[in-house]
C-alpha positions as CSV (number, residue, x, y, z in Angstrom):
1,M,218.8,73.3,48.8
2,M,215.7,71.5,47.8
3,N,216.0,68.0,46.4
4,T,214.1,67.9,43.1
5,D,214.1,64.1,42.7
6,M,210.6,62.7,42.7
7,H,210.8,60.6,45.9
8,G,208.1,62.4,47.9
9,Y,204.4,63.2,47.6
10,H,202.0,65.6,49.2
11,C,198.5,64.3,49.7
12,I,195.8,66.8,50.6
13,D,192.4,65.5,51.9
14,I,189.8,68.3,51.5
15,G,186.4,68.3,53.2
16,G,183.8,70.8,54.0
17,S,185.3,71.6,57.4
18,K,189.0,70.8,57.2
19,I,191.9,70.5,54.9
20,E,194.6,68.0,55.9
21,L,198.1,67.7,54.2
22,V,200.3,64.7,54.7
23,A,203.8,64.7,53.3
24,F,205.2,61.3,52.4
25,R,208.6,60.1,51.5
26,A,208.4,57.2,49.2
27,D,210.6,54.1,48.5
28,A,209.9,51.1,46.3
29,L,207.8,49.4,49.0
30,A,206.0,52.0,51.0
31,L,205.0,55.6,51.8
32,H,206.5,57.0,55.0
33,E,204.8,59.9,56.7
34,V,207.1,62.9,57.3
35,Y,204.7,65.7,58.1
36,R,201.0,66.3,58.8
37,E,199.0,69.5,59.2
38,R,195.3,70.3,59.3
39,I,193.6,73.6,58.8
40,A,190.0,74.8,58.5
41,T,188.6,74.9,55.0
42,P,188.0,78.4,53.6
43,G,184.8,77.2,52.0
44,H,183.5,80.4,50.6
45,D,186.6,82.2,49.3
46,F,188.4,80.6,46.4
47,A,191.4,83.0,46.5
48,L,191.9,82.2,50.2
49,F,191.4,78.5,49.4
50,V,194.3,78.5,46.9
51,A,196.5,80.6,49.2
52,S,195.9,78.2,52.1
53,I,196.8,75.2,50.0
54,T,199.9,76.9,48.7
55,A,201.0,77.7,52.3
56,L,200.4,74.1,53.4
57,V,202.4,72.7,50.5
58,E,205.3,75.1,51.1
59,R,205.5,73.9,54.7
60,G,205.3,70.3,53.5
61,D,208.2,71.0,51.0
62,A,210.3,72.3,53.9
63,A,209.6,69.1,55.9
64,L,210.5,66.9,53.0
65,G,213.4,69.0,51.7
66,M,212.1,68.8,48.2
67,R,209.4,70.1,45.8
68,A,207.0,67.2,45.7
69,P,204.0,66.6,43.4
70,V,200.6,66.9,44.9
71,G,197.6,64.5,45.0
72,I,194.3,65.8,46.2
73,G,191.2,63.9,47.4
74,L,188.2,66.1,46.8
75,P,184.5,65.5,47.3
76,G,182.4,66.0,44.2
77,I,183.3,65.7,40.6
78,A,184.6,67.8,37.7
79,D,182.3,68.5,34.8
80,P,183.6,66.3,32.0
81,A,183.1,68.9,29.3
82,S,184.4,72.0,31.0
83,G,186.6,70.6,33.8
84,R,184.9,72.8,36.3
85,Q,184.4,71.5,39.8
86,L,181.0,70.5,41.2
87,S,181.2,70.4,45.0
88,S,178.3,70.8,47.4
89,N,180.7,70.5,50.5
90,V,183.0,73.4,49.5
91,P,180.9,76.1,47.7
92,A,184.0,78.2,46.8
93,L,185.1,75.4,44.3
94,N,181.8,75.3,42.4
95,G,182.4,76.3,38.7
96,R,186.2,76.7,39.3
97,L,189.0,75.1,37.3
98,V,190.6,73.8,40.5
99,A,193.5,71.8,39.2
100,P,194.8,74.4,36.8
101,A,194.5,77.1,39.5
102,L,196.5,75.1,42.0
103,E,199.1,74.0,39.4
104,Q,199.7,77.6,38.5
105,A,200.0,78.6,42.2
106,L,202.2,75.7,43.1
107,Q,204.2,75.4,39.9
108,R,204.1,71.6,39.9
109,P,201.8,68.7,38.9
110,V,198.5,68.5,40.8
111,V,196.3,65.4,40.4
112,I,192.7,65.4,41.7
113,G,190.6,62.4,42.4
114,N,187.4,62.3,44.4
115,D,187.8,61.1,48.0
116,C,186.1,57.8,47.3
117,Q,188.5,56.9,44.5
118,C,191.5,57.8,46.7
119,F,190.1,55.5,49.4
120,A,189.9,52.6,46.9
121,L,193.4,53.2,45.6
122,S,194.7,53.2,49.2
123,E,193.1,49.9,50.0
124,A,194.2,48.4,46.6
125,Q,197.9,49.2,47.3
126,G,198.9,47.8,50.6
127,G,195.4,47.8,52.1
128,A,192.7,45.1,52.6
129,A,192.7,44.3,48.9
130,A,196.5,44.4,48.4
131,D,196.7,40.8,46.9
132,A,193.5,41.0,44.8
133,P,193.7,41.3,41.0
134,S,190.8,43.7,41.2
135,M,188.8,45.4,43.9
136,F,186.0,47.9,44.5
137,G,186.2,50.3,47.4
138,A,182.6,51.2,48.4
139,I,182.2,54.3,50.7
140,L,179.1,54.3,52.9
141,G,179.0,57.5,54.9
142,T,177.3,60.8,54.4
143,G,177.0,59.8,50.8
144,A,177.7,56.6,48.8
145,G,180.5,56.3,46.2
146,G,183.5,54.3,45.4
147,G,186.4,53.5,43.1
148,Y,187.5,50.5,41.0
149,C,191.1,49.3,40.9
150,A,192.6,46.6,38.8
151,G,196.2,45.5,39.0
152,G,196.7,48.0,41.8
153,R,195.8,51.0,39.5
154,L,192.8,53.2,39.8
155,H,190.5,53.2,36.7
156,R,188.6,56.5,36.5
157,G,186.9,56.0,33.1
158,L,186.1,58.5,30.3
159,N,184.4,61.1,32.5
160,G,186.2,60.3,35.7
161,F,182.9,58.9,37.1
162,A,183.9,55.3,37.5
163,G,182.7,54.1,40.9
164,E,179.8,56.4,41.3
165,W,177.4,53.6,42.3
166,G,175.6,55.8,44.7
167,H,174.0,57.5,41.7
168,W,172.6,54.4,40.2
169,S,168.8,54.4,40.4
170,A,167.3,52.6,43.3
171,P,165.4,49.4,42.1
172,A,161.7,50.1,41.5
173,H,160.6,46.8,42.9
174,L,162.3,47.3,46.2
175,L,161.0,50.9,46.6
176,A,157.5,49.4,46.0
177,Q,158.1,46.5,48.3
178,Y,159.0,48.8,51.2
179,G,156.6,51.6,50.2
180,L,159.5,54.1,49.8
181,P,159.1,57.4,47.9
182,V,161.3,58.3,44.9
183,L,163.5,61.0,46.5
184,D,165.2,63.9,44.9
185,C,169.0,63.8,44.9
186,P,171.3,66.9,45.2
187,C,173.0,65.6,42.0
188,G,169.9,66.8,40.1
189,R,168.4,63.3,39.5
190,R,165.7,61.4,41.4
191,G,165.8,58.1,43.1
192,C,169.6,57.7,43.5
193,L,170.7,54.9,45.7
194,E,172.7,57.3,47.9
195,R,169.5,58.7,49.3
196,Y,168.6,55.2,50.7
197,V,171.8,53.4,51.6
198,S,174.0,56.2,53.0
199,G,174.1,57.0,56.7
200,P,171.4,59.7,56.3
201,G,169.5,57.3,54.1
202,M,169.4,54.7,56.8
203,S,168.1,57.2,59.3
204,M,165.5,58.2,56.7
205,L,164.4,54.6,56.4
206,H,163.9,54.5,60.1
207,R,161.6,57.5,60.0
208,H,159.8,56.0,57.1
209,F,159.0,52.9,59.3
210,G,157.8,55.1,62.1
211,G,161.0,55.5,64.1
212,D,162.9,58.6,65.3
213,G,165.6,58.6,62.6
214,A,168.5,57.6,64.9
215,E,172.1,57.3,63.7
216,P,173.0,54.0,62.0
217,M,175.2,52.7,64.9
218,I,172.3,53.2,67.3
219,L,169.9,51.5,64.9
220,A,172.1,48.5,64.6
221,A,172.3,48.2,68.3
222,R,168.6,48.5,68.7
223,A,168.0,45.9,66.0
224,A,170.3,43.5,67.9
225,M,168.1,44.0,70.9
226,D,165.0,43.0,68.9
227,D,163.6,46.5,68.5
228,P,161.0,45.8,65.7
229,V,161.2,49.2,63.9
230,A,165.0,49.2,64.0
231,A,165.1,45.6,62.8
232,S,162.8,46.5,59.8
233,T,165.1,49.4,59.0
234,V,168.3,47.3,59.1
235,A,166.6,44.6,57.0
236,A,165.4,47.1,54.3
237,H,168.8,48.9,54.2
238,L,170.6,45.5,53.9
239,D,168.3,44.5,51.0
240,L,168.8,47.8,49.1
241,L,172.5,47.6,49.7
242,A,172.7,44.0,48.6
243,H,170.9,44.7,45.4
244,A,173.4,47.5,44.6
245,F,176.4,45.3,45.4
246,S,174.9,42.5,43.2
247,N,175.0,45.0,40.3
248,L,178.7,45.8,41.2
249,V,179.4,42.1,40.8
250,L,177.5,41.9,37.5
251,S,179.1,45.0,36.0
252,L,182.7,44.8,37.4
253,D,183.0,41.4,39.0
254,P,185.7,42.6,41.5
255,H,187.7,40.0,43.4
256,V,187.2,41.9,46.7
257,I,184.9,44.7,48.0
258,V,186.3,46.9,50.7
259,L,183.9,49.1,52.7
260,G,184.7,52.6,53.8
261,G,182.9,55.5,55.5
262,G,181.1,55.5,58.8
263,L,178.9,52.5,58.0
264,S,181.9,50.3,57.5
265,Q,182.0,50.1,61.3
266,L,178.7,48.2,61.3
267,P,179.6,44.5,62.1
268,H,176.4,43.1,60.7
269,L,177.4,44.2,57.2
270,Y,180.3,41.8,57.1
271,R,178.2,39.0,58.6
272,D,175.0,39.4,56.6
273,L,175.7,41.3,53.4
274,P,177.4,38.4,51.4
275,D,174.3,36.2,51.7
276,A,172.0,39.1,51.0
277,V,174.0,39.9,47.8
278,R,173.9,36.2,46.8
279,R,170.1,36.3,46.8
280,H,170.2,39.0,44.1
281,L,172.6,37.1,41.8
282,F,172.4,34.1,39.4
283,A,172.4,30.7,41.1
284,G,175.9,29.6,41.7
285,A,177.5,33.1,41.3
286,Q,180.3,33.8,43.7
287,V,180.1,36.8,46.0
288,P,183.5,38.4,46.5
289,P,184.8,38.8,50.1
290,I,183.4,42.0,51.7
291,L,186.1,43.3,54.0
292,P,186.7,46.2,56.4
293,P,189.4,48.7,55.5
294,R,193.0,48.3,56.6
295,F,193.6,52.1,56.8
296,G,190.5,53.2,58.6
297,D,187.1,54.3,57.3
298,A,188.5,57.1,55.2
299,G,192.0,56.4,53.8
300,G,191.7,59.3,51.4
301,A,195.0,61.0,52.4
302,R,197.2,58.0,51.6
303,G,195.2,57.4,48.4
304,A,195.8,60.9,47.2
305,A,199.5,60.4,47.5
306,L,199.3,57.1,45.6
307,L,197.2,58.8,42.9
308,A,199.9,61.4,42.4
309,R,202.5,58.6,42.2
310,Q,200.4,56.8,39.6
311,H,200.0,59.9,37.5
312,I,203.7,60.7,37.6
313,A,204.6,57.1,36.6
314,S,202.1,56.8,33.8
């Protein structure tokens, strides 16, 4: 017989190529992993997508011995007016009411947050920012996004957009200083910071300065060996990123910033970014600690379970 008490949570981390479910048993202090399974994402067939999630959750229920609520970390956003999903990574979800469809199929609560918000919540609760009154989790990977937590709770805002710093406009004076073009963004706007400070953005900067567009880790290694084009790329990227983070300080004033995504593995960011941010702030302003993540450069799976727990408790 299934235990219907709410002492377990399923988290589902959805990406363009894979779907991963992790089933957690919860106590007052921690989440304890019980079951994990990964499958390929049915990216072009919504009915198969729903059926695949349903089958995963059923197997997770069996492992937990209970029907558990579901938290999902999903790339993209839901349209605030219609609730329909906008997702470039999983085309089958575009225009779909994803949460209602899954709640109907699963017959239980389903809470969806984007993957960046789930990362932030994971690092706020038991992660690198566990003791901070407030924190911002900034993802720097294929894109640039994040989430804001205060008192260990994720704050999503009126539209659910809170933390979408990658879609702030890149500063005109820095684009002019580095001779950078105003680039179109897949979101439909132009000049979004994501196009310049993400992993692909850093490679774009390298091509702009006459390089081959190498991956960020390679660029950082070349810059450390005094490659002039790589060094110019790293400096411009750091300046653009520092300006963005100075705006995070001015708008949210978090006590801690935790980096996620592939670029969180670049050591020079932790060494050089605080001083670079300071140069864009008022004299005397404090720059919050900029920390690596405790739960890896993604952390979305754990955060999705915490999001479900936050929703149930609210």
